C-alpha positions as CSV (number, residue, x, y, z in Angstrom):
1,M,-83.0,107.3,182.8
2,T,-80.6,105.0,184.3
3,D,-80.6,104.5,188.3
4,L,-76.9,103.9,188.2
5,P,-75.4,106.5,190.5
6,Q,-74.1,109.7,188.4
7,E,-70.8,109.7,190.6
8,R,-66.8,109.0,190.0
9,R,-66.2,105.9,192.6
10,I,-62.8,104.4,192.9
11,V,-62.8,101.4,195.0
12,T,-59.7,99.0,193.5
13,A,-56.6,99.6,191.5
14,I,-57.7,100.2,187.7
15,P,-58.2,97.4,186.4
16,G,-59.3,95.8,189.5
17,P,-59.2,91.9,190.5
18,K,-62.2,90.9,188.9
19,S,-61.7,92.6,185.8
20,Q,-58.1,91.2,185.9
21,E,-59.5,87.9,186.2
22,L,-61.6,88.3,183.0
23,Q,-58.8,89.8,181.3
24,A,-57.0,86.3,181.7
25,R,-59.8,84.7,180.2
26,R,-60.0,87.2,177.4
27,L,-56.6,86.3,176.6
28,A,-57.2,82.8,176.0
29,A,-60.5,82.9,174.2
30,V,-60.4,86.4,172.2
31,A,-58.3,87.1,169.0
32,Q,-55.5,89.2,170.2
33,G,-56.0,91.6,166.8
34,V,-59.2,92.8,168.7
35,G,-57.9,95.6,171.3
36,S,-59.5,97.3,174.2
37,V,-58.4,101.0,175.4
38,L,-58.7,99.9,179.1
39,P,-59.2,96.4,180.2
40,V,-62.0,97.0,182.8
41,F,-64.8,95.0,182.2
42,T,-68.5,96.7,182.2
43,A,-71.0,95.7,184.3
44,R,-73.4,98.7,184.0
45,A,-73.2,102.0,182.0
46,G,-75.7,105.2,181.8
47,G,-75.9,108.7,181.8
48,G,-72.2,109.9,182.1
49,I,-70.7,106.8,184.2
50,V,-69.5,103.2,183.2
51,E,-69.4,100.8,186.4
52,D,-67.2,98.0,186.3
53,V,-66.9,94.7,187.9
54,D,-65.4,95.5,190.3
55,G,-67.7,98.4,191.3
56,N,-65.5,101.2,190.2
57,R,-67.4,103.8,188.5
58,L,-65.7,105.7,185.7
59,I,-66.5,109.2,183.9
60,D,-67.2,108.3,180.3
61,F,-65.4,110.4,177.9
62,G,-66.1,108.1,175.1
63,S,-69.4,107.1,174.7
64,G,-68.4,103.7,173.1
65,I,-66.8,105.8,170.3
66,A,-69.6,108.3,169.8
67,V,-72.2,105.5,170.0
68,T,-74.2,106.0,173.4
69,S,-74.8,109.7,172.6
70,V,-78.3,109.5,174.5
71,G,-76.5,107.2,177.1
72,A,-75.8,103.4,177.5
73,S,-79.1,102.5,178.8
74,A,-81.5,105.1,177.8
75,E,-85.5,104.7,178.7
76,A,-86.9,105.4,175.1
77,V,-84.0,103.0,173.9
78,V,-84.7,100.4,176.4
79,R,-88.4,100.6,176.2
80,R,-89.0,100.4,172.5
81,A,-86.5,97.5,172.0
82,S,-87.7,95.2,175.0
83,A,-90.9,95.7,173.3
84,Q,-89.8,94.8,170.0
85,L,-87.8,92.0,171.3
86,A,-91.1,90.7,172.9
87,D,-92.8,90.6,169.4
88,F,-90.1,89.5,167.1
89,T,-86.2,89.8,166.7
90,H,-86.0,88.8,163.2
91,T,-87.9,88.1,159.9
92,C,-85.1,89.6,157.4
93,F,-86.4,92.8,155.7
94,M,-86.0,91.3,152.5
95,V,-88.1,88.5,153.4
96,T,-91.2,89.6,155.2
97,P,-90.7,93.4,155.9
98,Y,-91.9,95.6,159.3
99,E,-92.9,98.9,159.8
100,G,-89.8,99.8,162.2
101,Y,-87.7,99.8,159.2
102,V,-89.8,102.3,157.2
103,E,-90.1,104.5,160.5
104,V,-86.3,105.0,160.7
105,A,-86.0,105.7,156.8
106,E,-89.0,108.2,157.2
107,A,-86.9,109.8,160.2
108,L,-83.9,109.9,158.1
109,A,-85.5,111.5,155.4
110,E,-86.7,114.4,157.7
111,L,-83.8,115.0,159.8
112,T,-80.9,114.7,157.0
113,P,-79.8,118.1,155.5
114,G,-81.9,119.2,152.2
115,E,-85.9,119.4,150.9
116,H,-85.2,117.1,147.9
117,A,-87.4,113.4,148.1
118,K,-85.0,111.0,149.9
119,K,-84.8,107.3,150.7
120,S,-82.8,105.3,152.9
121,A,-81.1,101.4,152.9
122,L,-80.2,100.3,156.3
123,F,-77.0,98.3,157.4
124,N,-75.4,97.0,160.4
125,S,-72.4,99.0,160.5
126,G,-70.5,102.0,159.4
127,A,-68.3,100.5,157.3
128,E,-71.1,98.5,155.5
129,A,-72.8,102.0,154.7
130,V,-69.8,103.6,153.2
131,E,-69.5,100.2,151.1
132,N,-72.8,100.6,150.0
133,A,-72.6,104.1,149.2
134,V,-70.1,103.4,146.8
135,K,-72.2,100.7,145.0
136,I,-74.9,103.4,144.9
137,A,-73.0,105.9,143.4
138,R,-71.3,103.6,141.0
139,A,-74.9,102.3,139.7
140,Y,-76.0,106.0,139.5
141,T,-72.8,107.5,137.5
142,K,-71.7,104.3,135.8
143,R,-68.0,105.4,136.8
144,Q,-65.7,104.0,138.9
145,A,-63.2,106.2,140.7
146,V,-63.8,107.2,144.4
147,V,-62.0,110.2,145.9
148,V,-61.1,110.4,149.5
149,F,-59.0,112.6,151.7
150,D,-56.0,112.6,153.9
151,H,-56.4,111.6,157.5
152,G,-60.0,110.2,156.7
153,Y,-61.5,106.9,158.1
154,H,-64.2,105.0,157.0
155,G,-64.0,101.5,158.1
156,R,-62.3,98.0,158.3
157,T,-63.5,96.2,155.4
158,N,-61.4,95.6,152.3
159,L,-63.0,98.6,150.2
160,T,-63.2,100.8,153.3
161,M,-59.6,99.9,154.1
162,A,-58.7,101.3,151.0
163,L,-60.6,104.4,151.7
164,T,-58.9,104.9,155.0
165,A,-55.7,106.9,155.2
166,K,-53.9,105.5,158.2
167,N,-52.0,102.2,157.9
168,M,-51.4,101.2,161.7
169,P,-53.3,99.7,162.8
170,Y,-56.1,99.6,160.3
171,K,-54.3,98.5,157.0
172,H,-51.1,97.1,157.8
173,G,-50.5,93.4,156.3
174,F,-54.3,93.2,155.3
175,G,-53.7,94.1,151.5
176,P,-54.1,93.8,148.5
177,F,-56.9,96.7,148.9
178,A,-59.8,97.7,146.3
179,P,-58.6,99.4,143.2
180,E,-59.9,102.9,142.0
181,V,-59.5,104.7,145.2
182,Y,-57.6,108.2,144.8
183,R,-56.5,110.3,148.1
184,V,-56.3,114.1,148.0
185,P,-55.3,116.6,150.3
186,V,-57.6,118.0,153.1
187,A,-57.8,121.5,154.6
188,Y,-56.0,120.2,158.0
189,G,-56.0,124.0,159.7
190,Y,-53.6,123.3,162.5
191,R,-50.8,121.8,160.1
192,W,-51.2,123.5,156.8
193,P,-48.2,125.2,155.7
194,T,-49.5,128.6,155.0
195,G,-51.6,129.0,158.2
196,P,-55.4,128.0,158.9
197,Q,-56.5,131.2,157.2
198,N,-55.3,129.7,153.5
199,A,-56.0,126.3,154.5
200,G,-59.6,126.0,152.9
201,P,-59.1,127.4,149.7
202,E,-55.5,126.5,149.0
203,A,-56.6,122.6,149.8
204,A,-59.4,122.9,148.0
205,A,-57.6,124.0,144.8
206,Q,-54.7,121.2,145.5
207,A,-57.8,118.6,145.7
208,I,-59.6,119.6,142.8
209,D,-56.3,119.9,140.6
210,Q,-55.4,116.6,141.7
211,I,-58.6,114.8,140.7
212,S,-58.9,116.6,137.3
213,K,-55.3,116.0,136.2
214,Q,-54.6,112.5,137.9
215,V,-58.3,110.9,137.8
216,G,-60.3,113.0,135.5
217,A,-63.8,114.4,136.6
218,D,-65.4,112.3,134.4
219,N,-64.4,109.1,135.8
220,V,-65.2,109.9,139.1
221,A,-68.2,108.3,140.9
222,A,-67.9,109.8,144.5
223,I,-66.2,111.9,146.8
224,I,-66.4,110.7,150.3
225,I,-65.5,112.7,153.5
226,E,-66.3,113.2,157.0
227,P,-67.3,116.9,157.7
228,V,-65.6,116.2,160.9
229,L,-62.6,113.9,160.5
230,G,-62.9,111.2,163.4
231,E,-60.1,109.2,163.6
232,G,-57.9,111.1,161.7
233,G,-57.6,113.9,164.8
234,F,-61.1,115.8,164.9
235,I,-60.1,117.8,162.3
236,E,-62.2,120.4,161.1
237,P,-62.0,121.0,157.4
238,A,-60.7,124.9,157.4
239,K,-63.9,126.8,156.2
240,G,-64.5,126.8,152.6
241,F,-63.1,123.5,151.8
242,L,-66.2,121.4,152.0
243,P,-68.4,123.9,149.7
244,A,-65.7,124.1,147.1
245,L,-65.5,120.3,146.8
246,S,-69.6,120.1,147.1
247,K,-69.8,122.4,143.8
248,F,-66.9,120.7,142.2
249,A,-68.9,117.4,142.4
250,A,-72.0,119.0,141.8
251,D,-70.5,120.5,138.5
252,N,-69.0,117.5,137.4
253,G,-71.9,114.8,138.0
254,I,-70.2,113.3,141.0
255,V,-72.0,112.0,144.1
256,F,-70.8,113.9,147.0
257,V,-70.9,111.7,150.2
258,A,-70.9,112.8,153.9
259,D,-69.7,110.4,156.4
260,E,-71.5,111.4,159.3
261,I,-70.9,108.1,161.2
262,Q,-68.7,109.6,164.1
263,S,-70.2,113.3,163.8
264,G,-74.1,112.5,163.0
265,F,-76.9,112.6,165.3
266,C,-76.6,115.8,167.6
267,R,-72.9,115.1,168.0
268,T,-71.8,118.5,167.0
269,G,-74.5,120.6,168.2
270,Q,-76.6,120.0,164.7
271,W,-78.0,117.0,163.6
272,F,-75.3,116.8,161.0
273,A,-72.1,118.2,161.0
274,C,-72.4,119.0,157.1
275,E,-74.7,121.6,158.1
276,D,-72.3,123.9,159.5
277,E,-71.3,125.4,156.2
278,G,-74.9,124.5,154.7
279,I,-73.6,121.4,152.5
280,V,-76.5,119.3,151.3
281,P,-74.7,115.9,150.3
282,D,-75.9,113.9,147.7
283,L,-75.6,110.8,150.2
284,I,-75.2,110.6,154.0
285,T,-73.8,107.5,155.9
286,T,-74.6,107.4,159.5
287,A,-74.1,104.6,162.3
288,K,-72.6,104.9,165.7
289,G,-75.1,107.5,167.3
290,I,-78.3,106.5,165.5
291,A,-79.6,103.4,167.9
292,G,-78.6,104.1,171.1
293,G,-75.8,101.4,171.2
294,L,-77.5,98.8,169.1
295,P,-75.9,98.3,165.6
296,L,-77.5,99.9,163.0
297,A,-76.3,102.1,160.1
298,A,-78.0,103.8,157.0
299,V,-77.3,105.3,153.7
300,T,-79.6,108.0,153.3
301,G,-79.9,110.3,149.6
302,R,-81.5,111.8,146.9
303,A,-84.3,109.4,146.1
304,E,-83.0,109.2,142.2
305,I,-79.5,108.1,143.6
306,M,-80.6,105.7,145.8
307,D,-82.9,103.7,143.4
308,A,-80.2,103.3,140.9
309,A,-78.9,100.1,142.3
310,H,-81.3,97.3,141.1
311,A,-83.7,95.1,143.2
312,G,-81.4,92.8,145.1
313,G,-78.3,94.6,144.7
314,L,-78.7,96.3,148.3
315,G,-79.2,94.6,151.5
316,G,-77.8,92.0,154.0
317,T,-79.5,89.3,156.4
318,Y,-79.4,91.6,159.3
319,G,-79.5,94.9,157.8
320,G,-82.1,97.1,159.8
321,N,-82.8,94.4,162.2
322,P,-86.0,95.5,164.1
323,V,-84.6,95.4,167.6
324,A,-81.9,97.7,166.4
325,C,-84.6,99.8,164.6
326,A,-87.0,100.3,167.6
327,G,-83.6,101.4,169.2
328,A,-83.1,104.3,166.7
329,L,-86.5,105.4,167.3
330,G,-86.0,105.8,171.0
331,S,-82.4,107.5,170.3
332,I,-84.3,110.0,168.1
333,E,-87.1,110.5,170.4
334,T,-84.4,110.9,173.3
335,M,-82.4,113.5,171.1
336,K,-86.0,115.5,170.7
337,A,-87.2,115.5,173.8
338,L,-83.6,116.7,175.6
339,D,-82.8,118.9,172.6
340,L,-79.3,117.3,172.7
341,N,-78.3,119.6,170.1
342,A,-78.5,122.6,172.5
343,R,-76.9,120.3,175.1
344,A,-73.8,119.5,173.1
345,K,-73.2,123.6,172.2
346,A,-73.2,123.6,175.9
347,I,-70.7,121.0,176.6
348,E,-68.7,122.6,173.9
349,A,-68.9,125.9,175.7
350,T,-67.9,124.1,179.2
351,M,-64.9,121.9,177.5
352,K,-63.5,124.4,175.2
353,A,-63.3,127.5,178.0
354,R,-61.4,124.9,180.5
355,L,-59.0,123.3,177.5
356,L,-58.0,126.4,176.1
357,A,-57.4,127.8,179.7
358,M,-55.3,124.5,180.1
359,A,-53.4,125.1,177.0
360,D,-52.2,128.7,178.2
361,K,-50.8,126.8,181.1
362,F,-49.3,123.6,179.4
363,D,-47.1,123.9,176.3
364,V,-47.6,120.4,175.2
365,I,-51.0,121.7,173.8
366,G,-50.5,122.7,170.3
367,D,-54.5,123.0,169.3
368,V,-57.8,122.9,170.6
369,R,-60.6,122.1,168.3
370,G,-63.9,120.4,167.7
371,R,-67.7,121.1,167.8
372,G,-70.1,120.1,170.1
373,A,-69.2,117.2,172.1
374,M,-66.7,116.3,169.8
375,I,-63.3,117.9,171.0
376,A,-59.6,117.0,170.9
377,I,-56.5,118.4,172.0
378,E,-53.6,118.0,169.8
379,L,-50.2,117.3,171.7
380,V,-47.0,118.5,170.6
381,K,-43.0,118.6,171.6
382,D,-42.7,122.0,170.4
383,R,-45.2,124.6,169.8
384,A,-43.2,126.2,166.8
385,T,-42.4,123.0,164.8
386,K,-45.4,121.2,165.9
387,E,-43.7,118.0,166.1
388,P,-46.4,115.3,167.4
389,N,-46.2,114.0,170.8
390,P,-47.5,110.6,170.7
391,E,-45.6,109.7,174.0
392,A,-47.3,112.4,175.9
393,T,-51.0,111.6,174.8
394,G,-50.5,108.2,175.7
395,A,-49.2,109.0,179.2
396,L,-52.1,111.6,179.5
397,A,-54.7,108.8,178.6
398,R,-53.2,106.2,181.3
399,A,-53.3,109.1,183.9
400,C,-57.1,109.6,183.1
401,H,-57.4,106.2,183.3
402,Q,-56.1,105.5,186.6
403,E,-58.1,108.5,188.1
404,G,-61.4,106.9,186.5
405,L,-61.8,109.0,183.4
406,L,-62.3,107.2,180.3
407,V,-60.6,109.2,177.6
408,L,-60.0,108.0,173.8
409,T,-56.8,108.6,171.8
410,C,-56.9,109.1,167.9
411,G,-54.7,111.3,164.9
412,T,-53.1,110.1,162.0
413,Y,-49.7,110.7,164.3
414,G,-51.4,109.3,167.3
415,N,-51.1,112.5,169.4
416,V,-54.7,113.8,169.7
417,L,-56.8,113.0,172.8
418,R,-60.7,113.1,171.6
419,F,-63.4,113.7,174.0
420,L,-66.9,112.5,173.2
421,P,-69.1,112.6,176.2
422,P,-72.4,111.4,176.2
423,L,-75.0,114.0,175.6
424,V,-76.5,113.5,178.5
425,I,-73.9,113.6,181.0
426,G,-74.5,115.9,184.1
427,D,-72.2,119.1,184.3
428,D,-71.0,118.1,187.6
429,L,-69.4,114.8,185.9
430,L,-68.0,117.1,182.8
431,S,-66.4,119.1,185.1
432,E,-64.8,116.6,187.1
433,G,-63.8,114.9,184.1
434,L,-61.9,118.3,183.0
435,D,-60.2,118.4,186.5
436,I,-58.8,115.1,186.2
437,I,-57.6,116.1,182.6
438,E,-55.8,119.2,184.3
439,G,-54.3,117.2,187.0
440,A,-53.0,114.5,184.6
441,L,-51.4,117.3,182.4
442,A,-50.0,118.4,185.5
443,A,-48.4,115.2,186.6
444,I,-47.0,114.3,183.0
């Protein structure tokens, strides 16, 4: 565990003078298309704290977008990655392989849902994993069409931009996009016209009808969905939706892909969010939380599907880098040793109780939702009309930042505040962060 003191400390304005100096250098040297939520420059991070170059310590409710679930300097990750660094940094698995890659693939076969024979291929980023899942599904089915969902997010490469629903900032001005991608409704309970109780079956029926009529089930290689939609607003598809789509895929020879890049690895209180309704996907994509902050991603799935691509058809120079693989083994070791699934459920209990109490006090909160340590509030101008309130969301995030709480926004309408604390955060920091949110709500 980190030796970084686990307490919030504000000693300068946010951002402070050293961060402002670095920001001036950044503006001169870094492309402006690369944004930042908060221009405070990090010096150290670990547990539930990010310390900046000015000595401010911020409570971390972002985890580098669900990456540092075991903390940003977890002992097992540092120990294993450091040992691997001393042995070798790279050979390229496609030139001379190494045991770490195989060990990660074995761990993924053990942890992912289903008792069937499984294989994995390792990559660098979530977008790469999704792109390769599509390649594998097309190779296996000999079909081309890919079905995705409203509010979905799958990455920033050309194909994954096509799969992603939201235009700004992910797609605007970057087309043309990859063809043979079809988007259908998702069961967004809070905004479903006939109410959340009907959203699951009605949305599933609509989606299946559109696929059947507009695409043709026989043309579909893959259906890809996040079991909890991340960037789209931490939307949990209403109950019954995922099982209906999974069954439709199985009945029609379609590869069902669970994109667990943000929701996987104990984030929702289970190893993978699709387990909540007993979904066993054909392929599962992972990244973010897999390696304690080192760049690693994977596609894991049924052995016969994973083996459909010809030799040399999958890979990449850095895919499954040995240091990142060591980090992943350290991250998984930490998750098991600390039972971070149970910890995520405890974080959910604390956060939901406090946030629901806030919703009783503040009409701007239209919905509180999520599972485990993947919790969000959706802000609205009017609870009756549910008109999105992105202005209040931005103001709330800024107010939290000034008080030393790092929070992120998301949502198709930009009106969702999402909370992704490290699973190793202390209860005192969790409570203090919630106090700051409540104070910020009162202020705005």
